[in-house]
N, C-alpha and C positions, 0 to 999 in steps of 0.2 A: 463659472458658477461660484469659484472661491472669491472673486472680487466683490460681487453684489453681497455675498454673505459676510465678507469683512466690513463692508459698509454698514450693513444691518447691525453687526456686532458693535461697530463703533457708535452709531446711534443709540443702541440699547444701553451702553455703558454710560454715555453722556446723560441720557435721560434718567438712568437708574441712580446715579450718583446725586443728580439734582433732586429727584424725587425723595431719595434717602435723607438728604439734608432737611427738606421740607418735612417729611414724616417725623423725623426726630424732633424738629421744632414744634410742630402740632401737638405731638403726644406730650411733650414736656409742658407745653402751655395749657393743655387741656386739664391736667392736674388729677385724673382719676387712674392714672396708671404709675405703678411703683417705678423706682429707678432701674431695679432689676429687669423688670418687664420691658422697659423701654430699651435697655441695653441690649437685652437678648434679641428683641424684635429688630433693632438696628443692625446688630452683628450678623443675624441671619440673613438679612437682605443683602448686606455688603459681601458676605461670604459667598452667596449665590452669584453675585456679580463677578467677584474675583475668580470663582471656580469656572464660570463660563469663559471669562477671558483666557485663563490658562488653557482650558480644553480647546478653545479655538486656535490658540497658538500652536498647541501640540498637535491638533488634528483639524487643520484648517478645511480638509475636504469633507469632514463630518458635522452635520447640522447639530450635533448635541450640544455643543458650546452655546449656540444661540438659545436653545431651549433652557439651558441652565441659566443663562443671564436673564431670560425672560421671566423665569420664576422670581428672581430677585426683584425685577421691575414690579411684577404683580403683587408682591408683598408690600411694597412701598405705596402702591396704588390703594390698597385697602385701608391705609392709615389716613388717606386724604378725607375720610368721613368725619375726622375730628376737628375739620376746619370750621371756622365761623362764617366764612363766606358762602352765601346761598348759591352762587353759581357753581363754585368748586364742590360744595356739598351735593348738589343736584347731580353732578357728574360722577361723583364718588360713590353715591348709594348703590347703583347696579353693579358696582365693582367691588363691594364690600368683602366678597369672597373670591376674588379673582385669582388668587393663587392656587386654589383647590384644583380647578380644571388643568391649569398649566403644570402643576406638579404631577397630577395623574398622567398627563401626557408625557412628561419627562420620564417618569418611572417606566412607563410601558415602552417608550422609544429608546431607552438606555439599553446598551451602549452604542448601538449603531445608528440612532438618530432618526429612525423612521418606524411607523406602525407596520408590523408584518402580517397580521391577521384580521379578518373581519371583525372578531370579537373585540380586539384591542381598538379598532377604529370605532366600533359601536360604544364601547365604554367612554372613550375620550369625547366623542360627539355628544353623548348623553350628559356628560360631566359639564361641558361648556353650555349646553342647552338649559339644563336645570339651573346652574348657577346664575347665568345671565337672565334667564326667565323669571326666577324667583326675586332677582334684584329689581327687575322692571316692576313686578307686582308690588314689591316693598315701596318702591319709588312712587307709585300711584296711590297706594293707600297707606300714607304716612301722615302722622299728626304732628311732625317736626316743622316748626315755622320756616326752617331754612330750606325746605323742599319746595322748589318753585313749580313742580310738575304734579304735585298732589292733587288728585280729583276728589278725594274724600279722605278726611282725617279719621279713618277707621283703624283704630288699634287692633280690632280683631282681625282685619284683613293682613295687617302687618304681621300679627303673630302667627297666622296661618301660614303665610309665606315663610316666616323664619322656621317653622316646624317642618314644612315641606322641604325646605333646604337642608335641614339637619338629617332627615330621613334619607333623602336622596344622596347626600354626601356619604352617609354611613354605608349605604348599599354600594355605592360606587367605590368606596374605600375597600369594602370587603372584596368586591371583584377584582380590584387591582392587586390585592394581596394574594388572592387565589391565583391569578395569572403568573405573579412573580414566583410563587412557590412551585407551580407546575413547571415554569421555564427552568427554574433551578434544579429540581428533581430530574428532569429529562434532558438537561443540557450536558455538554462535556465539561471536562475539568477547566479549560479556560474560561468558559462562560460562567461557571460557578464561582471561580475566583473573581470575576469581575462583579457579579451580582451579590456575593455574600455580605459586604459591608452595607449596601443599600437595603437588603432584606432585613438584616439584623436590626438596623435602626428603625425601619418601617414597623417591624413586628413589636419591638419594645415601646415605640411611640404609640401604635394603636392600643397596645395592652394598657399602658399607663392612662391614655385618654379615655379609653373605654371604661376602665374601672372608676376613674374619677368622676366621669359623667354618671355611671350607675350608682355611686355612693351618694351623689348630690353635693350641693354646695355647703350644706351645713356639717357635713362630716369632717372631722379633724384631719383625715388623710387626703381630702380633696385638694387642698392647697398644695401639699407637697407633691402629689402625683401630677398637678397641673404644671408645676415648676419643672419637674423631671421631664414631662412632655416637651416643654419649651426648650429645655437644654438639648434633648435628643434631636428636636427639630432644628436647632441651631447647628448641631453636628452633621446634619444630613448633606449639605453642600460639600463638606469635606469628603463624605462617603462617595459622592459622585466624582469628586476630584481624584480621589485614590483610585477609582475604577479607570479613570482617564489615564492616569499615570502608570497603571499596571497593565493595561491593554496593549500587549505586545506578543510576539510569537515566542513561545516558551522554548528555551534552549533544549530541553529534554524531548519536546515534540519534534523540533527541527533535527536533532541528532538521530532520533528514531527513524524519521522518514529518510534521512540520508543513509543510514545503515541498510534500510530496507530498499533503497534506491527506488522509492515509490513515487514516480512522477504524477500519478493520478492523485495520491494523497496530497502532494505539494500544490497541485492545482486546486484542489478543494480547500486547502488552507489559504491560498491566495484569495479565493472568493468567499471565504468564511467571514460572516458579518462581525465575528468577534475579533478579527484581526484589523485593527484600525490602520489605515494605510499611511502612517507617518514615514518620514524618510528613512529611519533606522529599519523599520519593518520591511519597507520596499527593498532597501539594499541587501538586508539578510535573505529575503525571499528571492530576489534575483540571483544572489550568489548561490543559494541552494539549488534553485531551478537550473541554474547554468551547470552546476556540477552533476546534477541528475541527468540532464540532457547529454552532457559529455559522456557520462557513464553508459547511457543508452546507446549513444552513437558508437562508442567504442565496443559496446557488446555486440552491437549489430555487425560491425566490421569483423570482430573476431568470429562470430558465428559464420559470416559469409566466408572468411578465409578457411575456417574449419570444414566448412561444407566443400570448398574447393580442394582442400587437402584430401578429404575423404574420397571425392570423386576422382582425383588424381591417383590416389593409391588403388581404387577400384579398377581404374583403366590400366595401371601397371600390372595388377593381378591378372586381368583379362588378357593383356598383351603377353604376359608370361605364360599363360595357359595356351594361348594360340602358338606361341614359339615352341612349347613343348610339343604340341600336336604336329606342328610343321617338321620339328626334328625327329619326332617318332616316325612320321611318314617318310622322311628323307633316309633314315636308317633301314627302314623296312623295304622301301622300294629301291634304294640306291646301293649302300655298301653291302647289306645283308644279302640281297639278291645276287650281287656280283660274287660275294664269297661262296654262295651256294652253287653258282655256276661254275666256279673254279673247282670246287670239290667234285662236282659231277664230271668235269673234263678230265681231272687227275684220275678218278676211278675208271673212266672209260679208257683212258691210256693205259692204265695198269692191266686191264682186262685184255686189251688188244695186243699190247707189246710186252706183257709181262714175262713171257717165257723167253723172249729175246734179250731181256735186259740182265745185266749182272746182279747178282744177289744184293750187293751193296746198294745199287740204285733202287731195286725193288723196296728194300728196307727204308731207304731215305724217302721214296715216294709215298709209303704207307705212312711214315711218321709225319710227313707234310699234311697228308690228308687228315690225320688225327688232330694236329694243331689248328688246321682250318676249321675243323668240326667244333673244337673247343672255342675258338674265336666267334663262330657263329652263335653258339649257346650263350657266351658272355655278352655279345651284342644284343641278343633278344632279351637277356636279363636287364641290360642297360635301358633298352627301349621301354621295357615294362615298367621300370622305376621311373623313367621320365614321365609317362602317362600311359597306364595300361590300357590296351585296347578294349578290354572288357568293361572298364569304367564308361567309356564313350558309347559302347554298344548296348550294355545290359544295365548300367547304373551303379549307383553306389553300393547297394546291398551285395549284388553279385560280385563286385570288385573286392569287397572286404571279405566275402567268403573264400574267394580265391586266394587272397592274401593270407587268411587264417589257415588254409590248407597247406600252405608252403612254409609256414613258420614252425620249426621243430619244437613246439610247445603246446601244452594242453590249453586250447583257446576256447572259452565258452562265450558264444556269440548270441546275444539277446537282441532281437530286432523287431520293432513294431511295424505299423503300416507306413512304409516310407515311399512316396510317389517319386517319379523323375523330377528332379529339381534343376535349377540353373546349373549350367556346367561348372561355373566358378564355385558354387556352393558344394557340389559333389566332389570336385577336385580338392578343395580345402579340407573337407571332411575325411577324405581318403587319406590325404598325406598326413593329417593329424594322426589317424589310426595307424598308419604305417610307421611313422617316427615313434610313437608311443610303444608299439610292438617291438621295433628294433631295439630301443633303449631297454626295454624289459628283457630282451633276450641277451643283451650285452652285459647290463649292470645289475639287474635285480637278484639274480642268484635264486631264481625260483623256476618251476616248471609250469605254473598255472598263471593264467591271466584271463580276465573277463572284459568283454567288449559289449557295450550297450549303445544302440543306435535308436533314436526315437524322435518322432515329430511331436513338439508340445506346443500347441497354440500356433503361433506364427514363427516358431523357432525350431530348429534342428539341433538336437542335443546329442553329442558323442562323448562317451566316457570309456576310458581305458583304464582298468584298475588291476594292480598285482600285488600280492602279499609279500613283496621282497624286502630287501634291506633299505630301501629308500635312497635318499641322496639327490633325487632329481632337482634341478634348479633351472628356471627359465633363463637366468642371467649367466649360468655356468657354461653354456655352449651355444653354438650358432643355430643348431637344429630347432630346439623349441622357441628360441627368440625369433627366428625367421618365420615359424609357424604363427606365433602370437602376432606379428605384424601383419601376416596374411589374413588371420582371423579378424582383426581390427580393421583392416581395409574394407571388409564386408560388413563392418558395423556390429561385429560379434565380440566376444570375450574369451580368452583362453586362460584357464586357471589350472595350477599345478600344486597339488598337496602331497607333500613327501615327508616321510618320517620312517622311524624304525619299523612301524607296523605295515609299510607298504607305500605305494605311489598311486595317485589318482590323477590322471590328465583329463581335463573336462573342457570341451569346446561348445559354446552356444553361439550358433550362427542364425541370423534372421533369414527366414525363407524367401526365396524367389522361385516360384514353380516354373518349370520349363514349359513354354507355350507349346 
């Protein structure tokens, strides 16, 4: 598509410069135009050609450069009506206002090079139809002897055609201004930045032209206003060129999207009609899109790794609980039962052969039984600390009640409705309570402690609060630190608030109800 467009641009520039030379020559020879008027007219046409060439070089994929250059060619075509050659004059009469529809097309298509709405296409189509139609009518009803196609030298018909052209041009110009203002008011900042020079010159040009026309040719301000309009019109191609040169991805917008890591926003920016796809814009967008994609890929990989780590920690917790249950069963069914059997055998031996044994042996036998009984008690406490049987059999609340009864402190237990939960959740909550109560007993220097267990939404909340001296620190010992890791492995959080007014250990664990 770019190569045919380049060929078209080359043809327009060649024809435009040739027509420009001819138009300047004809105007100067015609004699009814001032030097300033001729100079402004020629400068305007050549500036449109130059702006179109720069726009095409800067944005070869965008057809706006062709439209800008076409406006310059249309301006020079209008001046062919000053020729004395009948053939050339007959061709020029229908094109006496050729620049009007082309400029309307250019304004509405700027900066992306195409008409985007049905109303814009309707306005542009009406502009071409009215201008060319009135030109043909004026050609047919013309009393100029140079007109080879005049069917009736009717000055009234020509006047009607001219009046119709003026009214239609005014209505179309008003519609174009309304569309421009609406686009500017509803557009984003980059679009406003591009449209502002075009709109400012269009509004001031329309204002000076309209006021001058309303005052009439006899008013002393009419001529200055007309000159001001011509100067503004001469600056219009520079406004389009400024828009071409400024149409780029804003650094602030790029930085904002990169900071937000918004791949969707960058995709929209790439597709945005206001981002003209020159090499620098494409390079910047490619680099930004690459960074965003890399960030998203790394974020996805990190999230996957975190998921794997959480799953691994959860498996370690489950494996640890299973190992605790196995060790508890082994102690209960193995060593503890054997010690109980030894105690029973020693007591039976003492009852059967006690009278026959020396006093020293009977005393030694009784001491051995007592030591074995103490070992059994300690072994039971050890098994209960590993994982109390009541936790498995009756659940978390019953296990905490049993723990509170054994603690030599005033424990106020507040429990809501807590169903049976996943074994890992129950074990974690129990060990948090046990560790917090043990710490309060050893370090808090208080005889009161409060325990609260409740299900809140989809979480289990366990709080242990004492009004002691404080000083608890998760990093200060392995007990709370290990519990924090255990809680986090289940997706929860363990918080410790400790100060002179007391200590609160709070664990929040996501619920997983036991099937």
